[in-house]
Residue frames relative to the residue before (quaternion, step in Angstrom):
aa qw qx qy qz dx dy dz
M 1.0000 0.0000 0.0000 0.0000 0.00 0.00 0.00
D 0.5688 -0.5512 0.4863 0.3691 3.43 -1.25 0.59
P 0.5103 -0.6936 0.3968 0.3180 3.63 -0.76 0.90
E 0.7281 0.4021 -0.2367 0.5023 3.63 1.14 -0.63
G 0.2104 -0.8170 0.5153 0.1509 3.62 0.87 -0.87
P 0.4657 0.1842 -0.7001 -0.5090 1.55 -1.91 -1.54
Y 0.6597 0.5200 -0.3111 0.4445 3.58 1.19 -0.48
F 0.7644 -0.4322 0.2381 0.4150 3.52 -1.25 0.36
L 0.7894 0.2543 -0.1309 0.5432 3.57 0.93 -0.94
G 0.7918 -0.2765 0.1563 0.5217 3.60 1.10 0.20
N 0.8391 -0.2265 0.1675 0.4653 3.63 -1.11 -0.75
E 0.7290 0.3939 -0.2127 0.5179 3.54 1.16 -0.62
I 0.5010 -0.6293 0.5063 0.3109 3.58 -1.09 0.74
S 0.0868 -0.8081 0.5820 0.0278 3.54 -1.06 0.74
L 0.7179 -0.4218 0.3154 0.4552 3.55 -1.26 0.09
V 0.5851 0.5666 -0.3772 0.4408 3.62 1.00 -0.61
D 0.6500 0.5115 -0.3179 0.4635 3.61 0.87 -0.85
L 0.7102 0.4938 -0.2608 0.4286 3.50 0.83 -1.05
I 0.6394 0.5130 -0.3102 0.4814 3.57 1.17 -0.66
I 0.7359 0.4209 -0.2474 0.4692 3.60 0.91 -0.82
A 0.5435 0.6823 -0.3815 0.3058 3.58 1.05 -0.69
P 0.6772 0.4871 -0.3547 0.4223 3.69 0.64 -0.86
W 0.6730 0.4848 -0.3109 0.4640 3.64 0.99 -0.74
A 0.6557 0.5252 -0.3021 0.4505 3.52 0.99 -0.97
L 0.6634 0.5328 -0.2925 0.4365 3.58 0.98 -0.81
R 0.6955 0.4472 -0.2681 0.4944 3.54 1.28 -0.24
L 0.3922 0.7372 -0.4762 0.2758 3.59 1.24 0.14
W 0.4797 0.6699 -0.4071 0.3943 3.61 1.28 -0.32
V 0.5706 0.6207 -0.3717 0.3887 3.53 1.15 -0.66
F 0.6401 0.5054 -0.3313 0.4745 3.64 1.04 -0.74
D 0.6143 0.5247 -0.3507 0.4736 3.62 1.01 -0.68
H 0.7211 0.4809 -0.2601 0.4255 3.53 0.75 -1.07
F 0.8168 0.2880 -0.1269 0.4835 3.62 0.78 -0.97
K 0.8106 0.3035 -0.1356 0.4821 3.59 1.11 -0.64
G 0.5856 -0.6035 0.3780 0.3873 3.53 1.20 0.13
G 0.6646 -0.5253 0.2809 0.4510 3.60 1.25 0.26
L 0.5829 -0.5811 0.4545 0.3406 3.48 -1.40 0.11
N 0.2792 -0.7703 0.5198 0.2418 3.62 1.29 -0.43
L 0.1621 0.7943 -0.5581 0.1771 3.56 0.78 1.00
P 0.5253 -0.6743 0.4132 0.3142 3.59 -0.97 0.74
R 0.3233 -0.7683 0.5159 0.1974 3.58 -0.44 1.18
G 0.7688 0.3775 -0.2749 0.4368 3.55 -1.18 0.64
E 0.5079 0.6354 -0.4236 0.3987 3.54 1.32 -0.07
P 0.5299 -0.6565 0.4241 0.3292 3.66 -0.79 0.90
W 0.6517 0.5156 -0.3275 0.4496 3.66 0.97 -0.76
L 0.6856 0.4799 -0.3102 0.4510 3.54 1.01 -0.72
D 0.5670 0.5664 -0.3518 0.4836 3.54 1.19 -0.54
R 0.6660 0.5018 -0.2822 0.4744 3.54 0.93 -0.95
F 0.6434 0.5252 -0.3146 0.4597 3.60 1.00 -0.92
E 0.6600 0.5111 -0.3055 0.4582 3.60 0.95 -0.90
K 0.6158 0.5402 -0.3322 0.4675 3.56 1.07 -0.70
W 0.6352 0.5238 -0.2911 0.4872 3.53 1.09 -0.91
L 0.6871 0.4916 -0.2947 0.4465 3.58 0.82 -1.07
K 0.6430 0.5089 -0.3438 0.4576 3.62 0.93 -0.70
A 0.6337 0.5134 -0.3372 0.4703 3.61 1.01 -0.75
I 0.6553 0.4972 -0.3166 0.4723 3.61 0.90 -0.89
E 0.6868 0.5068 -0.3048 0.4225 3.60 0.80 -0.94
K 0.6800 0.4879 -0.2612 0.4809 3.57 1.17 -0.57
R 0.5586 0.6527 -0.3858 0.3364 3.58 1.16 -0.60
E 0.5521 -0.6661 0.3897 0.3154 3.60 -0.70 1.12
S 0.6955 0.4901 -0.2964 0.4339 3.57 0.80 -0.96
V 0.6282 0.5120 -0.3177 0.4922 3.59 1.15 -0.58
V 0.6489 0.5072 -0.3099 0.4750 3.61 0.91 -0.92
E 0.7252 0.4638 -0.2597 0.4377 3.56 0.79 -0.86
T 0.7578 0.3396 -0.2109 0.5157 3.66 1.24 -0.27
T 0.6004 0.5270 -0.3686 0.4753 3.58 1.24 0.29
S 0.4288 -0.7055 0.5032 0.2553 3.54 -0.92 0.90
L 0.5445 -0.6113 0.4469 0.3608 3.59 -1.07 0.54
R 0.6358 -0.5579 0.3795 0.3748 3.54 -1.18 0.64
E 0.6185 0.5758 -0.3482 0.4058 3.56 0.99 -0.70
H 0.6305 0.5345 -0.3132 0.4676 3.54 1.24 -0.43
Y 0.6704 0.4911 -0.2671 0.4880 3.51 1.24 -0.79
L 0.5550 0.6718 -0.3786 0.3119 3.63 1.01 -0.79
P 0.7102 0.4370 -0.3117 0.4554 3.67 0.65 -0.92
I 0.6273 0.5242 -0.3524 0.4554 3.60 1.07 -0.60
Y 0.7010 0.4581 -0.2662 0.4775 3.57 0.80 -1.00
Q 0.5732 0.6007 -0.3700 0.4167 3.56 1.11 -0.69
R 0.6489 0.5456 -0.3071 0.4325 3.55 0.93 -0.89
Y 0.6484 0.4891 -0.2876 0.5076 3.55 1.13 -0.84
A 0.6501 0.5153 -0.3177 0.4592 3.62 0.93 -0.82
D 0.7222 0.4263 -0.2263 0.4955 3.56 1.08 -0.76
D 0.3464 -0.7633 0.4467 0.3128 3.54 1.44 -0.16
T 0.4661 0.6487 -0.4478 0.4018 3.56 1.00 0.93
A 0.4259 0.7079 -0.4781 0.2982 3.66 1.22 -0.03
Q 0.2508 -0.7996 0.5345 0.1095 3.57 -1.03 0.84
S 0.3422 0.7367 -0.5181 0.2677 3.57 1.13 0.42
E 0.6407 -0.5092 0.3902 0.4218 3.61 -1.17 0.31
L 0.6361 0.5160 -0.3375 0.4640 3.57 1.03 -0.73
A 0.6770 0.4796 -0.3311 0.4495 3.60 0.82 -0.83
K 0.6276 0.5185 -0.3498 0.4635 3.61 0.97 -0.80
A 0.6677 0.5070 -0.3173 0.4433 3.64 0.84 -0.89
T 0.6578 0.5313 -0.3048 0.4384 3.50 1.00 -0.83
R 0.6383 0.5232 -0.3015 0.4776 3.54 1.06 -0.82
E 0.7053 0.4430 -0.2408 0.4983 3.56 1.11 -0.76
G 0.5018 -0.6814 0.4259 0.3203 3.58 1.23 0.00
K 0.4889 0.6554 -0.4030 0.4111 3.57 1.30 0.46
G 0.6060 -0.5597 0.4361 0.3597 3.54 -1.30 0.27
V 0.6558 -0.4934 0.3762 0.4300 3.53 -1.27 0.30
P 0.4467 -0.7168 0.4735 0.2500 3.59 -0.87 1.07
């Protein structure tokens, strides 16, 4: 990452930011269901990542195209409770590959 940012390559948003953003914006799921990622506080890379994440979370184009957490919760809850009925969930419970 660019040392200053706020985006991955510097002051302007890039394709890298847009590709990573949807995944990074869902990291809250680990906090909610698994007690967090337990990332090491005070690490320079983590401080830089958090600066990037805050910039992405506030970007208008991201805000306008991201669903609210309340819409994700029931979906993720089924996976956390191991009651999801998607083909992926069924295959995972059976120890099979992704259909």
